[in-house]
C-alpha positions as CSV (number, residue, x, y, z in Angstrom):
1,M,0.0,0.0,0.0
2,H,1.3,3.4,-0.9
3,L,0.1,6.7,0.6
4,N,0.9,10.1,-0.9
5,N,1.6,11.6,2.6
6,P,5.1,10.5,3.6
7,D,4.5,11.0,7.3
8,L,1.4,8.9,7.2
9,Q,3.2,6.2,5.1
10,A,5.9,6.1,7.7
11,K,3.4,5.6,10.5
12,V,1.6,2.8,8.7
13,S,4.9,1.2,7.9
14,Q,5.9,1.4,11.6
15,W,2.6,-0.2,12.7
16,V,3.0,-2.9,10.1
17,T,6.4,-3.7,11.6
18,E,5.3,-3.5,15.2
19,T,2.0,-5.5,14.8
20,G,2.9,-7.9,12.0
21,R,-0.4,-7.0,10.3
22,S,-0.7,-5.9,6.7
23,A,-1.0,-2.2,5.8
24,E,-4.4,-3.0,4.3
25,E,-5.7,-4.5,7.5
26,L,-4.5,-1.5,9.6
27,V,-6.0,1.0,7.2
28,E,-9.3,-0.9,7.1
29,D,-9.5,-1.0,10.9
30,A,-8.6,2.7,11.1
31,M,-11.3,3.7,8.6
32,A,-13.9,1.5,10.3
33,G,-13.1,3.1,13.6
34,Y,-13.2,6.6,12.1
35,F,-16.6,6.1,10.4
36,G,-18.0,4.5,13.6
37,E,-16.9,7.5,15.7
38,L,-18.2,9.9,13.0
39,A,-21.6,8.2,13.1
40,Q,-21.7,8.6,16.9
41,V,-20.8,12.2,16.7
42,R,-23.4,12.8,14.0
43,T,-26.1,11.1,16.2
44,M,-25.1,13.2,19.2
45,L,-25.1,16.4,17.2
46,D,-28.5,15.6,15.6
47,S,-29.9,14.9,19.1
48,R,-28.6,18.2,20.5
49,N,-29.9,20.0,17.5
50,D,-33.4,18.4,18.1
51,D,-33.2,19.5,21.7
52,I,-32.4,23.1,20.7
53,K,-35.2,23.2,18.1
54,S,-37.7,21.8,20.6
55,G,-36.8,24.4,23.2
56,E,-35.6,21.7,25.6
57,I,-32.2,23.4,25.7
58,N,-31.8,27.1,25.7
59,L,-28.8,28.6,24.1
60,I,-26.6,31.1,26.0
61,P,-26.0,34.3,24.0
62,G,-22.4,34.7,23.0
63,D,-21.9,38.0,24.9
64,E,-22.9,36.2,28.1
65,V,-20.5,33.4,27.5
66,I,-17.7,35.9,27.0
67,A,-18.7,38.1,29.9
68,G,-18.4,35.3,32.5
69,P,-14.7,34.6,32.2
70,R,-13.9,38.3,31.8
71,E,-15.8,39.1,35.1
72,R,-14.0,36.4,37.0
73,S,-10.6,37.6,35.6
74,A,-11.4,41.2,36.6
75,A,-12.4,40.0,40.1
76,R,-9.2,38.1,40.5
77,R,-7.1,41.1,39.4
78,S,-8.9,43.4,41.8
79,K,-8.3,41.0,44.7
80,S,-4.6,40.7,44.0
81,S,-4.1,44.5,43.8
């Protein structure tokens, strides 16, 4: 098996040497794992999106998200002064 990315090719070759498995087996396992994880992430995101659309989860406005850490940082600075 030949890959166009030399770093990736080196990693596959190293794993072939270390495991005794063929490059094809390793790549097939990696791809199967990747697509399995991708499907799980997709399912989770779809579920979260459904929760948002249904109103079950309320989004926090971006300015509130940013304000929290800034306020805590300002409070720490004022305490140490």
